[in-house]
N, C-alpha and C positions, 0 to 999 in steps of 0.2 A: 196246457199238453198235449191237443189234440191238432189246435191251430201249433202250436213251437213246431208241432212235426209233420206238419203241411209245409209250414214254411221252410223249413230246413233240407226238403226234398230239391226246392226252389225253380219246378218246374212245370207250377199250375199255371202258368202265362197264358201261352199259344198254342197250346194241346188241340183248338180242333178249330181250326180257319179252313174256312172251305170256298168255293169257288163262287160262281154266278150262279143261282139257282133256277132248275127246272122244271119245278112243278107247279101243284096249286098252292095258291093263296096260306093255307096253314103252313104247311111245309119251306115255303118261300121263309115265311114267318121265322119258322122252328131256330131256322138255321141263321138266319142277317139281323133280328132284332136285337135290338141295343134295348130294350126296357128290360132287365129280369123275369117280371111279372109278361108282358104279353113272350117272352117265348117260351115262359112252362106255359102260360095255355096253350101258344099255337103248337107244343111238344105235347102235350094233352091232348089234342085235337086229332093228332096224328096218328098216334096208341090208338084209342080210341076208335077210328073212323074205319069205316070199312072196304074204301076203296083204293087202300095202300096199302103197297106188295112190301113184304116182312123185311126191303132191303130197307125201304123207306120209314118202315117203323123203329129199324135196327137202328136206323141213323136218330131219327125223335131220340127212341130211349138214353141213345150214349149221350146227345146235347140238352137234355131234362136232368140228365146225371151232370154231367160237364156244371148247369148251370147252379144243382144242388149243391154238388161239391165245393162252386165257390162261395157260397152264402153260410156254407157248413153243417148244414142239411148231412150228415156221413149216411147214418140208416135206411135215407128216402136214396143218397145216389149212388151207397152203397146194387140195393135194389134194382134202379131202373140200369146201372150202368151191367148188371149180371144179367140180365134180358136183354140187352144191347149184346153180351158175349154169346149167350144163347142161338138170337138168331141170325149174327155175322164171326162165327167163332176165330175170325182170323183177320179181325180190325185192331191193331197195332193200338192204334189212338185209347180205345176205350179201355182197354189191358193197362194200358199207365197210368186212366184215368183211375180205372177201379185199385188198382195198386197203391194210390193214393189214400183212397178214402181207406183202405184198410191199414196204410201206415196212421191215418190218423188218428181212426177207432181202436188201432194194438194190436194188429190182426199179422203181427211179421211174416208170420208160414206164407199166408195168404196173398200178402203183397209180393214179398221175396217170387212165389212161381207169378204171380201176374208181371211182374219186370220178366222174368225168366222167358213169357208169351213173347211180350213185347217185343222182344229183342228176337229170340227165333221170325218173327213175321219179321220185324225191321234191324237187321244185327250188325245197321249202322249207326242208330240212333243215342247220342252221344246223351241225351234227356231218358234214357230206358240204362244205360250202364251207368249215369249221374247216380239214380235213387236206386238201382240194387246195390250200390256201392253204399246205401249210405243206410241202408237195411241191414247189410251186413254189420255196418259198424257199430248199430243201436244192438247187432245180435252176437257182439266182441268178436264176430269174424274177422280182424282186420288183414288178414294177408289178402283175404277174398275183395275186403272194400278197398285197400288200395292196388290189386289189379282189376277192380272194376274203373274208377278211379284216373288210373295209367294209361286205359284204354281210351275211355272218355277225352284226356288231352291229347291221345296220338288223331284221335280223331276229330276235336278242336284246340289246336294247342293257345289261342287266342283267348280261350273259354278260361277268367281269372275263376270263376267260382269254382271247377273243375279243381283247380291247384289247390286251393282255398282246402276245397273237402277231400283232398287227398293229405293235404296237412295236416288238419283233424286227424286223419286216420294216425298216420304218423306218431303225433303228440300221444296219441293215445296208446299205443304203440313201446311211448318209452324214446323215439327217435327224434328227439328233440332239434336235433342241425336239422336234417333232412327234413323237419317241417317247418322250422326257418327260414330252409330254399324256399320250399313250393309259397308258404305266405308271401315271402321277397319278389317271385314270379309275379303274383298275384295282382302287389299291389304295382308289380311294376308294367302289369294290363289294363292296372283300374287305378291311378292314383287315387284318387277317394272312395277305396273301400274301408269304409270303418271296422267292419268285422275281421277284416284280415289283419288292419293292424292290434286291433283287442287280442287277437287269437298267435299275433306274433308276439305281441308284449305275456302274454301266459307262460307263450315258450322260454320266451326269454328271462322271465321271474320265474321257473324253474331249475334253467340254469346258473341260477343265481346273480345273474348280470341285471343288477337295482339298475342304472342310468337306462340302459337301451329298453328296458322294460316300461318304467318308467314314459317316457319318453314317445310307445307305442300307445300306451293308453291315454295319454295327455294328444297324439292325434287322432286316435280313433275316438273321444269324446268331441275334440274340435269341431269335427265332422259329425258326430249323431251323437247330440248331447243326453238323445236317451237309454245309452249302454249305459245297463248296470252293471256288466262285469268288467267294464273298465275301468267304474267308479268304484267300485272294490276294490279292485287294483292297487290303483292311487290309495287308498286307504290302507289297507294288507303293507305297504311300501312306505305308510306314512307323507304321500308326496298329495295329498286329495288338494290341499292347503292353495300347495302354487299354481296349480292351474283356474283358479275360480276368476282370476284379474283378468290374465290370459282369455278366456271365455268369453269371458264382457266385455273383452275389448272388440275380439275377431266377432262377435254378433253385431258390436255395435256397429264396428265398420260396415258387415255387411247390409246392417239396415242403412245406412246414411246412402251405401252403391244402389240397393232395388231404390230408395226414396228418388235418389238423383237419377236413374235409367231406368223405374219401372213402374214409379207409381201412379204418372196423368192417365195411366191406362189402368194398371191391374192393382188392385185391391191386395197391399201386403200386410194387412191384420189378420189379428181369429173371430174376425165377423164385421165388417167392413164390407161395400158393394164395390166394383169394381166401377170406375169414372166410366171405364169405356164395356158396352154390356159383350161385346167380342172378345175382351181378352178375360180370361178364367183368372179368382182368384190367386195368391201363390199359395193359401191354405190346399186348393186341391189339386194342385198338377201334379201329387202320388195319381189321382184316380189314371189322368192322360198319359206321364211318361212317367215310368223307374227314379226317384230322387236322382240316385246315382248319373245314370243316362243322362242325366241335362249335362252335365260337366262339360261333353263334346263338342256340343252346339253353342255353349256358353263360348269355349276358348276360340273358334272358329269362326264366331258371327250367328247369331241366329237370323235364317231368313225369317222374311216377315210373315208369322202365322195368322196374325188379323190385317186389317186395312191401313193403319198405320203406324203399324211399329217398326221405330228405326232399323237398322243395320248398325251391330258394335262388332268389338271385339275386345273379350278382357282379359289381361293375362292371367297365368294360373293363379298365386293367390290372390284375387280377387274372387276367381269364382271359387276355391275353395270359400271364403267369408260368406260367399253369398249363397253354396248350397249348406254351412252353415246355421244362416239362420233362417231356409225356407225348415231345416229339419226342425227346428226348433219352434215351429210355430206346433199353436194350441191345433192337433187334429187327431184323425185314428188314423193311426201305421197301420 
Protein backbone atom coordinates (compact mmCIF):
# COMPACT_ATOMS: atom_id res chain seq x y z
CA UNK A 1 0.00 0.00 0.00
CA UNK A 2 2.80 2.38 0.89
CA UNK A 3 4.66 1.59 -2.33
CA UNK A 4 1.48 2.12 -4.40
CA UNK A 5 0.84 5.49 -2.77
CA UNK A 6 4.35 6.68 -3.46
CA UNK A 7 4.25 5.50 -7.06
CA UNK A 8 0.96 7.28 -7.68
CA UNK A 9 2.48 10.66 -6.97
CA UNK A 10 4.96 10.11 -9.77
CA UNK A 11 7.59 12.54 -8.51
CA UNK A 12 10.12 10.37 -6.71
CA UNK A 13 12.71 10.29 -9.47
CA UNK A 14 14.60 13.54 -9.90
CA UNK A 15 14.18 15.65 -6.79
CA UNK A 16 17.78 15.96 -5.64
CA UNK A 17 19.79 16.65 -8.78
CA UNK A 18 22.78 18.80 -7.80
CA UNK A 19 25.81 20.39 -9.39
CA UNK A 20 29.53 19.80 -9.04
CA UNK A 21 30.55 19.52 -5.38
CA UNK A 22 32.93 22.05 -3.85
CA UNK A 23 33.46 20.41 -0.45
CA UNK A 24 35.56 17.61 0.98
CA UNK A 25 35.36 13.96 0.05
CA UNK A 26 32.54 12.91 2.40
CA UNK A 27 30.12 15.59 1.25
CA UNK A 28 31.17 15.06 -2.35
CA UNK A 29 30.36 11.35 -2.06
CA UNK A 30 27.14 12.16 -0.21
CA UNK A 31 26.06 14.29 -3.17
CA UNK A 32 27.32 12.21 -6.09
CA UNK A 33 27.84 8.55 -5.10
CA UNK A 34 25.76 6.18 -7.24
CA UNK A 35 26.13 3.24 -4.88
CA UNK A 36 23.39 3.57 -2.21
CA UNK A 37 25.56 2.17 0.59
CA UNK A 38 28.41 4.54 -0.22
CA UNK A 39 26.00 7.48 -0.30
CA UNK A 40 24.45 6.55 3.04
CA UNK A 41 27.86 6.16 4.68
CA UNK A 42 29.16 9.42 3.24
CA UNK A 43 26.09 11.40 4.28
CA UNK A 44 26.33 9.83 7.75
CA UNK A 45 29.95 10.95 8.00
CA UNK A 46 28.95 14.53 7.18
CA UNK A 47 26.15 14.44 9.73
CA UNK A 48 28.47 13.11 12.43
CA UNK A 49 31.43 15.30 11.46
CA UNK A 50 32.34 18.39 13.43
CA UNK A 51 33.83 20.42 10.58
CA UNK A 52 30.66 20.85 8.51
CA UNK A 53 28.38 23.87 8.53
CA UNK A 54 24.68 23.64 9.33
CA UNK A 55 23.81 24.13 5.65
CA UNK A 56 26.09 21.25 4.69
CA UNK A 57 24.55 19.00 7.34
CA UNK A 58 21.11 19.96 6.04
CA UNK A 59 22.20 18.81 2.58
CA UNK A 60 23.46 15.53 4.03
CA UNK A 61 20.22 14.90 5.93
CA UNK A 62 18.21 15.64 2.79
CA UNK A 63 20.27 13.36 0.55
CA UNK A 64 20.35 10.54 3.09
CA UNK A 65 16.60 10.94 3.52
CA UNK A 66 16.14 10.75 -0.23
CA UNK A 67 18.20 7.55 -0.40
CA UNK A 68 16.22 6.01 2.45
CA UNK A 69 12.95 7.04 0.82
CA UNK A 70 13.99 5.37 -2.44
CA UNK A 71 14.84 2.22 -0.45
CA UNK A 72 11.43 2.20 1.25
CA UNK A 73 12.78 3.00 4.74
CA UNK A 74 10.03 5.55 5.27
CA UNK A 75 10.36 6.14 9.02
CA UNK A 76 14.10 6.77 8.80
CA UNK A 77 13.60 8.94 5.71
CA UNK A 78 11.01 11.00 7.58
CA UNK A 79 13.41 11.55 10.48
CA UNK A 80 16.25 12.65 8.19
CA UNK A 81 14.07 14.97 6.13
CA UNK A 82 12.57 16.52 9.26
CA UNK A 83 16.08 17.33 10.47
CA UNK A 84 16.98 18.71 7.04
CA UNK A 85 13.99 21.04 7.20
CA UNK A 86 14.85 22.11 10.75
CA UNK A 87 18.29 23.16 9.57
CA UNK A 88 17.06 24.65 6.27
CA UNK A 89 13.33 25.44 6.53
CA UNK A 90 13.05 27.00 3.08
CA UNK A 91 14.24 23.95 1.14
CA UNK A 92 11.53 22.92 -1.32
CA UNK A 93 13.25 19.65 -2.22
CA UNK A 94 13.30 18.46 1.40
CA UNK A 95 9.63 19.40 1.77
CA UNK A 96 8.69 17.46 -1.37
CA UNK A 97 10.60 14.40 -0.25
CA UNK A 98 9.14 14.50 3.25
CA UNK A 99 5.67 14.82 1.75
CA UNK A 100 6.28 11.60 -0.18
CA UNK A 101 7.41 9.81 2.96
CA UNK A 102 4.32 11.00 4.78
CA UNK A 103 2.02 9.80 2.00
CA UNK A 104 3.65 6.40 2.22
CA UNK A 105 3.15 6.38 6.00
CA UNK A 106 -0.48 7.42 5.67
CA UNK A 107 -0.01 10.89 7.19
CA UNK A 108 -2.07 12.80 4.63
CA UNK A 109 -2.41 15.93 6.78
CA UNK A 110 1.37 16.16 7.13
CA UNK A 111 1.91 15.47 3.44
CA UNK A 112 -0.55 18.20 2.51
CA UNK A 113 1.29 20.68 4.75
CA UNK A 114 4.66 19.75 3.21
CA UNK A 115 3.45 20.07 -0.38
CA UNK A 116 1.99 23.47 0.51
CA UNK A 117 5.30 24.51 2.09
CA UNK A 118 7.14 23.47 -1.07
CA UNK A 119 4.74 25.53 -3.17
CA UNK A 120 5.33 28.61 -1.02
CA UNK A 121 9.07 28.27 -1.67
CA UNK A 122 8.71 27.21 -5.33
CA UNK A 123 5.25 28.31 -6.53
CA UNK A 124 5.92 27.13 -10.07
CA UNK A 125 6.59 23.49 -9.13
CA UNK A 126 4.39 21.17 -11.18
CA UNK A 127 5.81 18.27 -9.12
CA UNK A 128 4.43 19.80 -5.93
CA UNK A 129 1.07 20.59 -7.53
CA UNK A 130 0.70 17.03 -8.80
CA UNK A 131 1.67 15.68 -5.39
CA UNK A 132 -0.70 17.96 -3.49
CA UNK A 133 -3.47 17.18 -5.97
CA UNK A 134 -2.96 13.48 -5.32
CA UNK A 135 -3.25 14.03 -1.57
CA UNK A 136 -6.42 16.11 -2.06
CA UNK A 137 -7.81 13.22 -4.11
CA UNK A 138 -6.96 10.68 -1.40
CA UNK A 139 -8.73 12.89 1.13
CA UNK A 140 -11.81 13.13 -1.10
CA UNK A 141 -11.38 16.85 -1.85
CA UNK A 142 -11.89 16.41 -5.58
CA UNK A 143 -12.46 20.08 -6.48
CA UNK A 144 -9.13 20.98 -4.87
CA UNK A 145 -7.46 18.05 -6.63
CA UNK A 146 -8.76 19.20 -10.01
CA UNK A 147 -7.58 22.74 -9.29
CA UNK A 148 -4.03 21.58 -8.49
CA UNK A 149 -3.84 19.24 -11.47
CA UNK A 150 -5.18 21.99 -13.74
CA UNK A 151 -2.49 24.37 -12.51
CA UNK A 152 0.14 21.68 -13.08
CA UNK A 153 -1.15 21.28 -16.64
CA UNK A 154 -0.97 25.04 -17.18
CA UNK A 155 2.68 24.96 -16.06
CA UNK A 156 3.51 21.84 -18.10
CA UNK A 157 1.00 21.32 -20.92
CA UNK A 158 3.04 18.42 -22.29
CA UNK A 159 2.74 16.40 -19.07
CA UNK A 160 0.80 13.22 -19.81
CA UNK A 161 0.82 12.26 -16.12
CA UNK A 162 -0.87 15.53 -15.10
CA UNK A 163 -3.71 14.90 -17.56
CA UNK A 164 -4.01 11.31 -16.33
CA UNK A 165 -4.10 12.54 -12.72
CA UNK A 166 -6.83 15.07 -13.45
CA UNK A 167 -8.74 12.38 -15.30
CA UNK A 168 -8.63 10.26 -12.14
CA UNK A 169 -10.09 13.12 -10.11
CA UNK A 170 -12.83 13.74 -12.67
CA UNK A 171 -13.68 10.04 -12.74
CA UNK A 172 -13.95 9.89 -8.95
CA UNK A 173 -16.24 12.92 -9.14
CA UNK A 174 -18.47 11.10 -11.63
CA UNK A 175 -17.53 13.40 -14.54
CA UNK A 176 -16.78 10.60 -16.97
CA UNK A 177 -16.70 12.58 -20.21
CA UNK A 178 -14.19 15.04 -18.75
CA UNK A 179 -12.15 12.11 -17.48
CA UNK A 180 -12.17 10.49 -20.92
CA UNK A 181 -11.06 13.75 -22.52
CA UNK A 182 -8.09 14.00 -20.14
CA UNK A 183 -7.09 10.35 -20.60
CA UNK A 184 -7.29 10.83 -24.35
CA UNK A 185 -5.01 13.86 -24.12
CA UNK A 186 -2.56 11.89 -21.97
CA UNK A 187 -2.50 9.13 -24.60
CA UNK A 188 -1.96 11.67 -27.39
CA UNK A 189 1.08 12.96 -25.50
CA UNK A 190 2.36 9.45 -24.68
CA UNK A 191 0.91 6.79 -27.02
CA UNK A 192 2.10 3.90 -24.83
CA UNK A 193 0.77 5.22 -21.54
CA UNK A 194 -0.73 1.92 -20.38
CA UNK A 195 -2.34 3.35 -17.23
CA UNK A 196 -4.14 6.04 -19.23
CA UNK A 197 -5.65 3.36 -21.51
CA UNK A 198 -6.56 1.35 -18.43
CA UNK A 199 -8.20 4.34 -16.73
CA UNK A 200 -10.06 5.36 -19.87
CA UNK A 201 -11.35 1.81 -20.06
CA UNK A 202 -12.85 2.19 -16.58
CA UNK A 203 -14.62 5.39 -17.63
CA UNK A 204 -15.99 3.84 -20.83
CA UNK A 205 -17.15 0.83 -18.85
CA UNK A 206 -18.94 3.09 -16.35
CA UNK A 207 -20.79 4.70 -19.26
CA UNK A 208 -21.81 1.31 -20.66
CA UNK A 209 -19.54 1.53 -23.71
CA UNK A 210 -18.39 -2.07 -23.76
CA UNK A 211 -16.58 -2.02 -27.11
CA UNK A 212 -14.58 1.10 -26.21
CA UNK A 213 -13.77 -0.26 -22.75
CA UNK A 214 -12.60 -3.60 -24.15
CA UNK A 215 -10.43 -1.83 -26.73
CA UNK A 216 -8.76 0.28 -24.04
CA UNK A 217 -8.21 -2.61 -21.61
CA UNK A 218 -6.82 -4.65 -24.47
CA UNK A 219 -4.39 -1.89 -25.52
CA UNK A 220 -3.29 -1.39 -21.89
CA UNK A 221 -2.42 -5.08 -21.57
CA UNK A 222 -0.60 -5.20 -24.88
CA UNK A 223 1.65 -2.42 -23.58
CA UNK A 224 1.96 -3.71 -20.01
CA UNK A 225 0.77 -7.30 -19.43
CA UNK A 226 1.05 -6.84 -15.63
CA UNK A 227 -1.95 -4.49 -15.30
CA UNK A 228 -4.36 -6.36 -13.04
CA UNK A 229 -7.10 -3.76 -13.43
CA UNK A 230 -7.24 -4.21 -17.19
CA UNK A 231 -7.35 -8.00 -16.82
CA UNK A 232 -10.19 -7.71 -14.33
CA UNK A 233 -12.01 -5.31 -16.63
CA UNK A 234 -11.89 -7.76 -19.51
CA UNK A 235 -13.11 -10.50 -17.18
CA UNK A 236 -16.04 -8.34 -16.07
CA UNK A 237 -16.92 -7.66 -19.70
CA UNK A 238 -16.53 -11.35 -20.63
CA UNK A 239 -13.81 -10.47 -23.10
CA UNK A 240 -10.70 -11.88 -21.45
CA UNK A 241 -10.43 -14.78 -23.87
CA UNK A 242 -10.19 -12.65 -26.99
CA UNK A 243 -6.96 -10.98 -25.89
CA UNK A 244 -4.92 -14.08 -25.09
CA UNK A 245 -4.01 -15.02 -28.64
CA UNK A 246 -3.35 -11.40 -29.61
CA UNK A 247 -1.08 -10.85 -26.60
CA UNK A 248 0.88 -13.99 -27.39
CA UNK A 249 1.27 -12.85 -31.00
CA UNK A 250 2.46 -9.36 -30.04
CA UNK A 251 4.96 -10.71 -27.50
CA UNK A 252 6.27 -13.27 -30.00
CA UNK A 253 6.72 -10.56 -32.63
CA UNK A 254 8.41 -8.32 -30.06
CA UNK A 255 10.83 -11.11 -29.19
CA UNK A 256 11.50 -11.62 -32.89
CA UNK A 257 12.32 -7.94 -33.35
CA UNK A 258 14.75 -7.76 -30.43
CA UNK A 259 16.31 -11.07 -31.49
CA UNK A 260 16.91 -9.60 -34.94
CA UNK A 261 18.07 -6.13 -33.94
CA UNK A 262 19.42 -6.39 -30.39
CA UNK A 263 20.33 -9.92 -29.25
CA UNK A 264 23.83 -9.82 -30.77
CA UNK A 265 24.78 -7.41 -27.98
CA UNK A 266 22.00 -7.43 -25.35
CA UNK A 267 20.66 -10.23 -23.17
CA UNK A 268 16.96 -10.53 -23.95
CA UNK A 269 16.05 -13.30 -21.51
CA UNK A 270 15.32 -13.37 -17.80
CA UNK A 271 18.75 -14.65 -16.66
CA UNK A 272 21.26 -14.64 -19.55
CA UNK A 273 24.30 -12.37 -19.79
CA UNK A 274 24.74 -9.83 -22.56
CA UNK A 275 27.18 -10.95 -25.31
CA UNK A 276 28.58 -7.40 -25.24
CA UNK A 277 29.46 -6.49 -21.62
CA UNK A 278 28.77 -2.81 -22.42
CA UNK A 279 25.20 -3.57 -23.49
CA UNK A 280 22.74 -3.78 -20.57
CA UNK A 281 20.37 -6.77 -20.41
CA UNK A 282 16.86 -5.83 -21.49
CA UNK A 283 15.49 -6.97 -18.12
CA UNK A 284 17.49 -4.16 -16.43
CA UNK A 285 16.51 -1.31 -18.76
CA UNK A 286 14.00 -0.03 -16.17
CA UNK A 287 16.97 0.85 -13.94
CA UNK A 288 18.35 3.18 -16.62
CA UNK A 289 15.19 4.52 -18.23
CA UNK A 290 11.46 4.49 -17.51
CA UNK A 291 10.29 1.87 -20.01
CA UNK A 292 7.67 4.25 -21.38
CA UNK A 293 10.44 6.76 -22.13
CA UNK A 294 12.12 4.28 -24.48
CA UNK A 295 9.43 4.78 -27.11
CA UNK A 296 10.70 8.10 -28.41
CA UNK A 297 14.33 7.07 -29.02
CA UNK A 298 13.21 3.75 -30.53
CA UNK A 299 10.94 5.65 -32.91
CA UNK A 300 13.50 8.22 -34.06
CA UNK A 301 16.52 5.91 -34.01
CA UNK A 302 18.81 5.28 -31.03
CA UNK A 303 22.18 6.97 -31.08
CA UNK A 304 24.89 4.42 -30.25
CA UNK A 305 25.21 4.26 -26.44
CA UNK A 306 27.72 1.43 -26.65
CA UNK A 307 30.59 0.93 -29.03
CA UNK A 308 29.11 -1.20 -31.86
CA UNK A 309 25.40 -0.47 -31.60
CA UNK A 310 23.84 0.05 -35.05
CA UNK A 311 21.52 2.97 -35.69
CA UNK A 312 18.05 1.95 -36.84
CA UNK A 313 14.55 3.41 -36.92
CA UNK A 314 11.42 1.36 -36.22
CA UNK A 315 7.78 2.08 -37.08
CA UNK A 316 5.39 2.77 -34.20
CA UNK A 317 3.75 -0.66 -34.38
CA UNK A 318 7.11 -2.43 -34.00
CA UNK A 319 8.15 -0.13 -31.15
CA UNK A 320 4.95 -1.02 -29.29
CA UNK A 321 5.72 -4.72 -29.71
CA UNK A 322 9.23 -4.24 -28.32
CA UNK A 323 7.91 -2.28 -25.33
CA UNK A 324 5.33 -4.99 -24.67
CA UNK A 325 8.09 -7.62 -24.79
CA UNK A 326 10.30 -5.64 -22.38
CA UNK A 327 7.38 -5.27 -19.98
CA UNK A 328 6.78 -9.02 -20.12
CA UNK A 329 10.26 -9.89 -18.87
CA UNK A 330 10.57 -11.40 -15.44
CA UNK A 331 11.91 -8.46 -13.43
CA UNK A 332 11.13 -6.46 -10.35
CA UNK A 333 9.02 -3.46 -11.36
